[in-house]
N, C-alpha and C positions, 0 to 999 in steps of 0.2 A: 278793399278786400277783393281777391280774385273770385269771379263767379265761374263755376264749373258745370258742364252738362254731364250728369252721371246717369248710368243705366246698368242693368244686369243683362249681359248678352243673351242669356237663356230666355229672357222675356222680350227681346227685340230692342232695337235702337230707336225706332220711331222717327227715323230721318230718311230723306230721299234715297241715300246710298249708305252702305255700311262704312262707317268712318275708320274702322280698324285697318282696312286695306290701304287707306290713304295716309294713315298715321305711320304704319310700318312700311315706309316707302321713301324713295323709289327702290324697286327691287329688280335684279337681273331676271331675264326670262329664260326659263328652261325649255329651249326649242329642241325637241328630241326627235331623232329618226330611229325607227325600229323596223324590224322585219318579222312578219308572222311566221308560224311554222309552215304555212303554205307558200312562203316566199313573197307575200304582198308587202310592199313598202308603205310605211306609215310615217306621218309627220304630225306633231302636235306641240303647241306652246303651253307652258305652265308658269304662272307668276309666283306660285309658292315654291320657290327654288333657291338653292344656295350652295356654297362651298363650305365644307365642315371639317376639313383636315388638310394639313400641308403635305405631309409625306407618309404614305402615298396620298395624293389628292383624292378626297372623297366628296362627291356631289350627291344631292338628294332633292327630290321633289315630292309633292303630294298632289293627288288627283281626287277631286270631288266626283265620286262615281268610279266604278271599275271599268275604265275605258280601254280602248284597244292598246294604247301605249303601255298601260299597266299589265295587261294580259300578255303582250309580247315580251315585256321585260321579265316577267315571272317565268314564262315558258322557255324563252331562249337564253335568258341571263345575259343579254347584250343590248347595248344602246349607244347612240352617239349624241353628244350635246353639240349644238351649233350656235355660235354667237349671232343673235338677231340684232341687226343694225337698221338705221333709218332707210338705207337702200333696199333692204329686204322686208320693210315693214308691211307692205301690202300682202306679200306672200305669207308672211308669218301670221298675219291676222286671218287670212283666208284658210290657213291650215288648222284653225281652231274650229272650223265647221264640223258638225256631227254628220258623218257620212258612213255608209255601210263598210264593214270590215274588209270587203273584197275590193274596195276602191284604192288604187295606187295614188297616194296623195302627192307624190312628187309630180306626177303627170297632171293631177287635178289643179295644182296651183302654179304649174309652169316653171319648175325648178330642175336644173341639171344635177346629176349625182356624180360623186367621185368615190371610187372603191376605197374602203378602209383597209388598213394594213393587217389588223389583228382581229377584227370582229366582222360579222356579216352585214349589219346595217351600214348603208353608205353615208358619207358626209355630204353636205350641201355644197355644191361648187360655188366658189367665189366669196364665201363668208370669211371674215378675218381669222377666225379661230374655230377649231373643232376638237372635241375630246372624244376619243374612243374609250368606251367604258364597259366594265364587266359588273353585273349586278351582284351585290352581296346580300341584300335583304329586301323583302317585300312584306309589308304587314298592314293590317287594318288598324286605324287609329281609334282611340277610345276617349271618352270623357273622364273627368276626375273620379266619377262614381262608378266607372267600369262599363258604361254602356257603349256598345259598338256604334261607330259612325260609318256613314257611307263615304268614307274618305280613306285613301290608300297611300302609304308612304313607300317610296322606292329609293333605295340607297345603292350607290354604285362607285366602284373604284376606277379612277382614270388610269388607263394603261398605255395610252398613246396620245400625245398632244401635237396638233398641227397649227402653226402660226404663220400667217402671211408675213414674210420678212419686211414688207412695206411698213409694218407697224412696230418694228423693233428699232429703238433709238438708243444707241450706246449700250445695247444688251438688255434694255428695259422695254416692256410692252407699253406703248403709248395709248392709254385708255381713251383719252379725249379724241385723238386722231381716228381711232377705230369707230367711235361713235355708237356704242351699244345703246339700244333702246331699253329704257328702264320703265317698268310698270308702276303706276300709282293707283289711286282709287278712282271712284266714279265709274261711269259707264264705259269709258275708253280713254283714260288719261295716261299719257306717257311723258317721260322726260328724256333729255339728252345731256350727257356730261359735257361741260365746256371748260377749257383751260383757264379762262379768266375768272371762273367761279370755284376754282379748286383751292385746297388748303394743304399745308404740309406741317405735320407735327410728329417729331420723334417720340417714341415711348420713353417714359422715365427709366433711368438705369436702376438696377437693384441697389438697395441701400447696403453699404458695407460698414463694418465696425472697425 
């Protein structure tokens, strides 16, 4: 018989690190650039991030705490998602530091910026992919019994996509070649996709009578 470690999250997991973030993993990183109403450039990575619609593409992330990225997204209604790769891992990690709102984080972590086409926040120069986005919703998350959490959800529509053509193979984006960093659990665990560990499965066709 299989033995299970069971616990109620409200009461704590009693383990060295929260296992949930390691179980729902690996996850893409929401590495967002925003600009404040004062014109200060901000960068921040979020591991609670994902894609939630095909057409139009909708991305979303949640922030534990009402941080500068959330404030900028809510006030300016614009942001840019940048694909974090192994090459940019050190700068991505450095951009997670808590610094005063008046600090330009592009300068802080040593990254060059590229002007976006449709939104004010710049893209990160050299990353394989960037999405220019317009914010559609910002709201505070709640528990099942209606209690407010100090966690904020930001949802945005992708209005412009930039892909380095190096990573297009016969019209398809080569995920393994781009090498996105994927967040797992623990104090600082990341994964990289590899072509030799990939799988291909077509979805079942609808049943016909």
